[in-house]
Z-matrix of the N, CA and C atoms (Angstrom, degrees):
N
C 1 1.462
C 2 1.520 1 108.84
N 3 1.314 2 115.94 1 -123.52
C 4 1.449 3 119.81 2 175.69
C 5 1.515 4 113.87 3 102.52
N 6 1.316 5 117.83 4 -36.94
C 7 1.461 6 118.11 5 -176.55
C 8 1.531 7 110.38 6 -105.34
N 9 1.347 8 115.62 7 154.65
C 10 1.461 9 118.34 8 175.17
C 11 1.534 10 111.78 9 -57.52
N 12 1.326 11 116.88 10 -34.39
C 13 1.465 12 119.59 11 179.69
C 14 1.529 13 110.67 12 -64.70
N 15 1.360 14 116.89 13 -41.54
C 16 1.466 15 120.50 14 178.25
C 17 1.530 16 110.94 15 -62.81
N 18 1.337 17 116.29 16 -44.70
C 19 1.468 18 120.40 17 179.14
C 20 1.531 19 109.85 18 -63.93
N 21 1.328 20 116.67 19 -41.29
C 22 1.456 21 120.85 20 177.84
C 23 1.523 22 111.77 21 -62.87
N 24 1.343 23 116.70 22 -39.92
C 25 1.468 24 120.60 23 178.10
C 26 1.525 25 110.54 24 -64.12
N 27 1.340 26 117.03 25 -40.26
C 28 1.465 27 121.34 26 177.05
C 29 1.536 28 109.83 27 -60.03
N 30 1.335 29 116.73 28 -46.77
C 31 1.463 30 120.33 29 -179.38
C 32 1.528 31 111.31 30 -67.74
N 33 1.333 32 116.51 31 -36.47
C 34 1.462 33 119.72 32 178.44
C 35 1.532 34 109.66 33 -61.56
N 36 1.337 35 117.02 34 -42.27
C 37 1.464 36 119.22 35 -178.22
C 38 1.533 37 111.60 36 -76.55
N 39 1.337 38 117.97 37 -30.43
C 40 1.466 39 121.04 38 -177.89
C 41 1.521 40 112.28 39 -83.29
N 42 1.325 41 116.77 40 -46.24
C 43 1.472 42 121.31 41 -174.92
C 44 1.528 43 112.62 42 -104.30
N 45 1.335 44 116.89 43 -3.45
C 46 1.465 45 122.61 44 177.69
C 47 1.526 46 111.70 45 58.81
N 48 1.336 47 115.07 46 53.33
C 49 1.465 48 121.58 47 178.15
C 50 1.527 49 109.51 48 -64.29
N 51 1.308 50 114.74 49 145.09
C 52 1.468 51 120.58 50 173.36
C 53 1.534 52 109.17 51 -66.42
N 54 1.325 53 115.64 52 -41.14
C 55 1.468 54 121.28 53 178.29
C 56 1.525 55 108.59 54 -156.40
N 57 1.328 56 115.02 55 165.46
C 58 1.457 57 121.23 56 176.60
C 59 1.522 58 107.79 57 -122.58
N 60 1.319 59 115.24 58 126.53
C 61 1.457 60 121.73 59 179.31
C 62 1.523 61 107.53 60 -104.24
N 63 1.333 62 116.94 61 113.06
C 64 1.467 63 121.48 62 -179.77
C 65 1.529 64 108.87 63 -82.75
N 66 1.328 65 116.39 64 133.70
C 67 1.471 66 121.65 65 -179.13
C 68 1.526 67 110.46 66 -66.19
N 69 1.322 68 115.57 67 142.64
C 70 1.466 69 121.14 68 175.50
C 71 1.531 70 108.51 69 -80.36
N 72 1.347 71 117.42 70 158.96
C 73 1.473 72 118.65 71 177.35
C 74 1.531 73 114.15 72 -52.53
N 75 1.356 74 120.27 73 -41.27
C 76 1.470 75 118.47 74 176.83
C 77 1.536 76 112.81 75 -62.62
N 78 1.339 77 117.67 76 -36.17
C 79 1.473 78 120.42 77 177.70
C 80 1.528 79 110.26 78 -64.76
N 81 1.320 80 117.00 79 -41.88
C 82 1.468 81 121.07 80 177.98
C 83 1.527 82 109.88 81 -63.94
N 84 1.326 83 116.87 82 -41.26
C 85 1.474 84 120.55 83 178.46
C 86 1.532 85 111.09 84 -62.44
N 87 1.328 86 118.38 85 -36.20
C 88 1.472 87 120.93 86 177.89
C 89 1.532 88 110.72 87 -64.85
N 90 1.333 89 117.01 88 -40.19
C 91 1.464 90 120.51 89 177.91
C 92 1.529 91 109.35 90 -64.31
N 93 1.331 92 116.36 91 -42.25
C 94 1.473 93 119.91 92 177.86
C 95 1.523 94 110.68 93 -63.75
N 96 1.322 95 116.99 94 -38.51
C 97 1.464 96 120.98 95 -179.60
C 98 1.528 97 111.12 96 -65.73
N 99 1.337 98 117.05 97 -23.71
C 100 1.465 99 120.75 98 177.58
C 101 1.527 100 111.04 99 -83.87
N 102 1.345 101 117.11 100 4.74
C 103 1.457 102 119.96 101 173.89
C 104 1.520 103 115.46 102 105.51
N 105 1.322 104 118.31 103 1.38
C 106 1.458 105 120.36 104 -179.50
C 107 1.532 106 108.34 105 -88.41
N 108 1.319 107 116.24 106 105.96
C 109 1.459 108 120.81 107 -176.89
C 110 1.526 109 111.12 108 -103.02
N 111 1.323 110 115.65 109 165.13
C 112 1.454 111 121.96 110 176.92
C 113 1.518 112 114.44 111 84.03
N 114 1.336 113 117.45 112 6.54
C 115 1.464 114 120.28 113 -177.54
C 116 1.526 115 110.99 114 -101.46
N 117 1.327 116 116.15 115 158.81
C 118 1.458 117 119.59 116 176.59
C 119 1.529 118 112.65 117 -136.10
N 120 1.326 119 116.79 118 9.82
C 121 1.452 120 120.06 119 178.69
C 122 1.508 121 110.74 120 171.29
N 123 1.321 122 114.99 121 -172.23
C 124 1.456 123 119.92 122 178.91
C 125 1.500 124 110.98 123 167.71
N 126 1.318 125 114.24 124 -167.13
C 127 1.448 126 119.40 125 -179.81
C 128 1.505 127 111.52 126 170.32
N 129 1.335 128 113.90 127 -158.62
C 130 1.455 129 119.84 128 -175.94
C 131 1.530 130 109.37 129 -145.07
N 132 1.318 131 114.66 130 133.06
C 133 1.463 132 122.92 131 172.77
C 134 1.522 133 105.04 132 -87.53
N 135 1.340 134 116.87 133 109.54
C 136 1.460 135 120.86 134 -173.55
C 137 1.523 136 111.15 135 -95.20
N 138 1.328 137 115.37 136 139.28
C 139 1.466 138 123.25 137 176.55
C 140 1.528 139 113.31 138 51.22
N 141 1.358 140 117.57 139 57.50
C 142 1.463 141 118.67 140 176.94
C 143 1.531 142 110.82 141 -65.94
N 144 1.322 143 115.68 142 158.83
C 145 1.462 144 120.61 143 178.30
C 146 1.526 145 109.64 144 -56.77
N 147 1.292 146 117.20 145 145.52
C 148 1.456 147 121.14 146 179.48
C 149 1.514 148 113.04 147 94.09
N 150 1.348 149 117.13 148 -11.59
C 151 1.454 150 120.78 149 176.03
C 152 1.512 151 114.88 150 63.01
N 153 1.350 152 116.74 151 30.32
C 154 1.466 153 119.65 152 -176.02
C 155 1.522 154 114.49 153 -87.17
N 156 1.284 155 119.27 154 1.86
C 157 1.459 156 120.85 155 179.33
C 158 1.512 157 112.10 156 108.97
N 159 1.318 158 115.45 157 154.41
C 160 1.451 159 121.93 158 -178.18
C 161 1.526 160 110.68 159 -65.71
N 162 1.323 161 115.00 160 154.60
C 163 1.464 162 121.67 161 -176.70
C 164 1.527 163 108.87 162 -121.66
N 165 1.337 164 116.68 163 118.13
C 166 1.458 165 121.23 164 177.13
C 167 1.518 166 110.17 165 -83.24
N 168 1.336 167 115.84 166 148.42
C 169 1.461 168 119.77 167 174.94
C 170 1.521 169 110.20 168 -143.87
N 171 1.322 170 114.94 169 155.47
C 172 1.459 171 122.87 170 176.47
C 173 1.518 172 108.83 171 -128.46
N 174 1.332 173 116.88 172 141.78
C 175 1.457 174 119.18 173 171.36
C 176 1.523 175 107.01 174 -94.39
N 177 1.320 176 115.39 175 139.67
C 178 1.464 177 121.73 176 -170.69
C 179 1.524 178 109.27 177 -115.98
N 180 1.346 179 115.34 178 122.46
C 181 1.462 180 119.11 179 177.41
C 182 1.527 181 111.40 180 -97.13
N 183 1.330 182 117.67 181 -20.85
C 184 1.465 183 121.82 182 179.44
C 185 1.534 184 107.73 183 -136.30
N 186 1.347 185 115.84 184 93.03
C 187 1.466 186 120.60 185 -174.14
C 188 1.528 187 111.54 186 -63.39
N 189 1.320 188 118.30 187 -33.08
C 190 1.465 189 120.79 188 178.45
C 191 1.531 190 110.71 189 -63.68
N 192 1.325 191 116.55 190 -47.15
C 193 1.472 192 120.83 191 178.73
C 194 1.528 193 110.07 192 -64.37
N 195 1.324 194 116.76 193 -40.15
C 196 1.463 195 121.03 194 179.91
C 197 1.524 196 110.67 195 -62.53
N 198 1.339 197 117.10 196 -48.50
C 199 1.467 198 119.70 197 -179.84
C 200 1.520 199 111.81 198 -65.61
N 201 1.319 200 118.17 199 -33.08
C 202 1.463 201 121.42 200 175.33
C 203 1.526 202 109.80 201 -62.11
N 204 1.345 203 116.86 202 -43.00
C 205 1.470 204 120.97 203 178.72
C 206 1.526 205 110.74 204 -65.10
N 207 1.330 206 117.15 205 -42.53
C 208 1.472 207 120.60 206 179.72
C 209 1.524 208 110.23 207 -63.98
N 210 1.330 209 116.39 208 -43.87
C 211 1.465 210 120.21 209 -179.32
C 212 1.529 211 111.25 210 -60.95
N 213 1.327 212 116.92 211 -32.81
C 214 1.457 213 121.61 212 -178.29
C 215 1.519 214 113.99 213 -82.16
N 216 1.339 215 117.78 214 -6.78
C 217 1.459 216 121.45 215 -176.82
C 218 1.525 217 109.00 216 -126.77
N 219 1.313 218 116.78 217 96.88
C 220 1.468 219 120.99 218 -174.97
C 221 1.530 220 112.70 219 -59.56
N 222 1.334 221 117.46 220 -27.06
C 223 1.462 222 120.09 221 178.90
C 224 1.527 223 111.96 222 -66.75
N 225 1.333 224 117.08 223 -23.76
C 226 1.457 225 121.01 224 -177.46
C 227 1.528 226 112.20 225 -89.46
N 228 1.318 227 118.43 226 1.33
C 229 1.455 228 120.72 227 -173.00
C 230 1.521 229 113.29 228 -93.83
N 231 1.301 230 117.62 229 14.07
C 232 1.454 231 120.53 230 -175.21
C 233 1.523 232 110.89 231 -100.28
N 234 1.321 233 116.75 232 98.07
C 235 1.462 234 122.57 233 173.17
C 236 1.523 235 115.07 234 61.90
N 237 1.313 236 118.72 235 30.13
C 238 1.453 237 121.28 236 171.46
C 239 1.521 238 107.49 237 -71.71
N 240 1.337 239 116.91 238 134.18
C 241 1.456 240 120.67 239 -179.06
C 242 1.521 241 108.63 240 -117.24
N 243 1.339 242 116.03 241 145.13
C 244 1.455 243 118.09 242 -177.72
C 245 1.522 244 111.75 243 -130.37
N 246 1.335 245 112.96 244 150.11
C 247 1.455 246 123.31 245 168.56
C 248 1.520 247 106.93 246 -109.44
N 249 1.312 248 117.93 247 -161.20
C 250 1.467 249 120.50 248 -178.29
C 251 1.517 250 112.38 249 -63.58
N 252 1.328 251 117.51 250 -38.61
C 253 1.464 252 119.31 251 -174.98
C 254 1.531 253 112.55 252 -145.34
N 255 1.320 254 115.15 253 31.67
C 256 1.459 255 119.18 254 173.83
C 257 1.523 256 109.30 255 -155.47
N 258 1.334 257 115.21 256 160.44
C 259 1.461 258 122.16 257 179.73
C 260 1.527 259 108.08 258 -128.72
N 261 1.325 260 115.67 259 145.36
C 262 1.457 261 121.87 260 -176.24
C 263 1.530 262 108.63 261 -128.44
N 264 1.322 263 115.60 262 139.61
C 265 1.464 264 121.72 263 175.72
C 266 1.533 265 107.96 264 -113.36
N 267 1.351 266 117.18 265 86.08
C 268 1.459 267 119.64 266 -177.97
C 269 1.522 268 111.34 267 -67.98
N 270 1.346 269 115.64 268 158.41
C 271 1.462 270 118.78 269 -176.39
C 272 1.524 271 113.44 270 -111.83
N 273 1.349 272 118.17 271 5.16
C 274 1.465 273 118.72 272 178.39
C 275 1.529 274 109.77 273 -154.36
N 276 1.327 275 115.63 274 160.23
C 277 1.470 276 120.50 275 176.08
C 278 1.525 277 111.11 276 -61.84
N 279 1.327 278 117.01 277 -37.26
C 280 1.457 279 120.42 278 179.27
C 281 1.538 280 110.22 279 -60.66
N 282 1.331 281 116.47 280 -44.10
C 283 1.463 282 120.31 281 177.55
C 284 1.532 283 110.37 282 -63.57
N 285 1.328 284 117.13 283 -41.20
C 286 1.467 285 120.56 284 179.62
C 287 1.534 286 110.08 285 -59.95
N 288 1.329 287 116.74 286 -43.83
C 289 1.470 288 120.47 287 179.82
C 290 1.529 289 111.27 288 -64.07
N 291 1.321 290 116.96 289 -41.89
C 292 1.473 291 120.38 290 178.91
C 293 1.527 292 110.62 291 -63.38
N 294 1.322 293 116.65 292 -41.23
C 295 1.472 294 120.42 293 -179.42
C 296 1.528 295 110.87 294 -69.85
N 297 1.332 296 117.85 295 -37.25
C 298 1.471 297 120.25 296 174.69
C 299 1.532 298 110.52 297 -59.95
N 300 1.334 299 116.54 298 -45.69
C 301 1.464 300 120.78 299 178.88
C 302 1.524 301 111.36 300 -60.42
N 303 1.329 302 116.47 301 -32.08
C 304 1.464 303 121.54 302 -178.74
C 305 1.531 304 112.20 303 -82.54
N 306 1.344 305 117.27 304 -2.04
C 307 1.462 306 119.73 305 174.73
C 308 1.515 307 116.70 306 107.88
N 309 1.323 308 118.55 307 -2.79
C 310 1.456 309 119.36 308 176.89
C 311 1.524 310 109.63 309 -78.45
N 312 1.326 311 115.43 310 156.94
C 313 1.461 312 121.63 311 178.70
C 314 1.523 313 109.19 312 -127.10
N 315 1.320 314 115.82 313 158.06
C 316 1.460 315 120.51 314 173.82
C 317 1.523 316 108.95 315 -75.29
N 318 1.330 317 115.98 316 143.25
C 319 1.462 318 121.59 317 171.90
C 320 1.516 319 106.03 318 -100.79
N 321 1.332 320 117.05 319 120.91
C 322 1.451 321 120.85 320 -179.14
C 323 1.522 322 108.59 321 -123.87
N 324 1.321 323 115.81 322 118.09
C 325 1.466 324 121.97 323 178.70
C 326 1.526 325 111.01 324 -118.77
N 327 1.337 326 115.96 325 19.32
C 328 1.464 327 120.25 326 -179.56
C 329 1.529 328 110.07 327 -70.98
N 330 1.336 329 116.94 328 141.80
C 331 1.470 330 119.53 329 177.77
C 332 1.527 331 110.32 330 -59.74
N 333 1.307 332 115.98 331 141.72
C 334 1.473 333 122.58 332 176.49
C 335 1.531 334 113.43 333 62.71
N 336 1.337 335 117.86 334 24.06
C 337 1.469 336 119.39 335 178.75
C 338 1.524 337 110.53 336 -64.84
N 339 1.313 338 115.48 337 134.56
C 340 1.464 339 121.95 338 173.63
C 341 1.518 340 107.20 339 -147.77
N 342 1.329 341 116.31 340 118.28
C 343 1.465 342 120.21 341 178.68
C 344 1.523 343 108.93 342 -76.45
N 345 1.314 344 117.46 343 148.92
C 346 1.471 345 120.62 344 175.91
C 347 1.529 346 110.23 345 -60.50
N 348 1.318 347 116.60 346 153.41
C 349 1.462 348 118.96 347 179.94
C 350 1.528 349 108.69 348 -61.18
N 351 1.315 350 114.42 349 146.17
C 352 1.456 351 120.32 350 -177.06
C 353 1.516 352 113.13 351 96.45
N 354 1.324 353 116.73 352 -10.76
C 355 1.463 354 120.40 353 177.15
C 356 1.521 355 109.60 354 -100.65
N 357 1.317 356 116.00 355 144.94
C 358 1.464 357 121.51 356 178.46
C 359 1.528 358 109.65 357 -76.43
N 360 1.321 359 116.02 358 135.50
C 361 1.456 360 121.79 359 175.90
C 362 1.523 361 108.33 360 -144.00
N 363 1.320 362 116.52 361 128.27
C 364 1.461 363 122.06 362 175.56
C 365 1.512 364 108.85 363 -126.24
N 366 1.336 365 115.89 364 151.70
C 367 1.461 366 120.28 365 176.01
C 368 1.520 367 109.63 366 -63.55
N 369 1.327 368 115.56 367 140.27
C 370 1.459 369 120.87 368 174.84
C 371 1.519 370 110.11 369 -80.35
N 372 1.314 371 115.93 370 -165.63
C 373 1.463 372 121.91 371 -178.41
C 374 1.528 373 112.06 372 -76.96
N 375 1.332 374 117.32 373 -20.77
C 376 1.459 375 120.60 374 179.94
C 377 1.526 376 109.05 375 -129.11
N 378 1.325 377 116.27 376 159.01
C 379 1.461 378 121.36 377 176.67
C 380 1.520 379 109.99 378 -58.01
N 381 1.320 380 116.21 379 133.27
C 382 1.458 381 120.21 380 175.46
C 383 1.520 382 114.37 381 92.98
N 384 1.329 383 117.92 382 -3.78
C 385 1.462 384 121.23 383 175.73
C 386 1.525 385 108.80 384 -114.16
N 387 1.327 386 115.78 385 143.38
C 388 1.458 387 121.80 386 -178.85
C 389 1.526 388 109.33 387 -136.26
N 390 1.328 389 115.26 388 151.44
C 391 1.457 390 119.82 389 167.36
C 392 1.519 391 106.27 390 -105.34
N 393 1.316 392 116.18 391 137.86
C 394 1.459 393 120.38 392 -172.94
C 395 1.528 394 110.54 393 -153.55
N 396 1.311 395 115.22 394 157.38
C 397 1.466 396 119.59 395 174.02
C 398 1.529 397 110.82 396 -93.37
N 399 1.340 398 116.52 397 9.92
C 400 1.462 399 121.80 398 -177.77
C 401 1.528 400 111.33 399 -109.41
N 402 1.316 401 115.40 400 137.43
C 403 1.462 402 121.45 401 170.14
C 404 1.523 403 107.26 402 -139.04
N 405 1.318 404 116.92 403 128.93
C 406 1.467 405 118.69 404 -179.74
C 407 1.536 406 111.30 405 -72.18
N 408 1.338 407 117.33 406 -10.91
C 409 1.456 408 120.46 407 177.18
C 410 1.526 409 112.47 408 -88.97
N 411 1.330 410 116.89 409 -13.03
C 412 1.458 411 120.38 410 -176.81
C 413 1.521 412 109.84 411 -84.34
N 414 1.318 413 116.80 412 119.65
C 415 1.464 414 121.17 413 -179.31
C 416 1.510 415 111.27 414 -69.91
């Protein structure tokens, strides 16, 4: 992957987006100015199948810096999903399930996080962050 276009193509094939809107450099700079580090692009999967709402994504060039930023911002810790070099903010449980099936995992940096037994959990790039197939918000 690596590029916003590659991440957008993945989302288009997984969530069946009507179109993918790639973020402009000023839009990416605004996200960075809000404290999200380690990114190099992003965009939005518009009008995915099922009508569940648009899906924002970011391409990540430094996963350690990105996870550090997520860990420091509790508002960003709600059902963020990651691949090898991109992060997705799905807008529905149906989208979350489709992305899990496609190989993405939830990024959880909440203090004292522990997934129930039977769920996959791996250490993230920094202490206190984990990738997991479990989300307590997923019905």
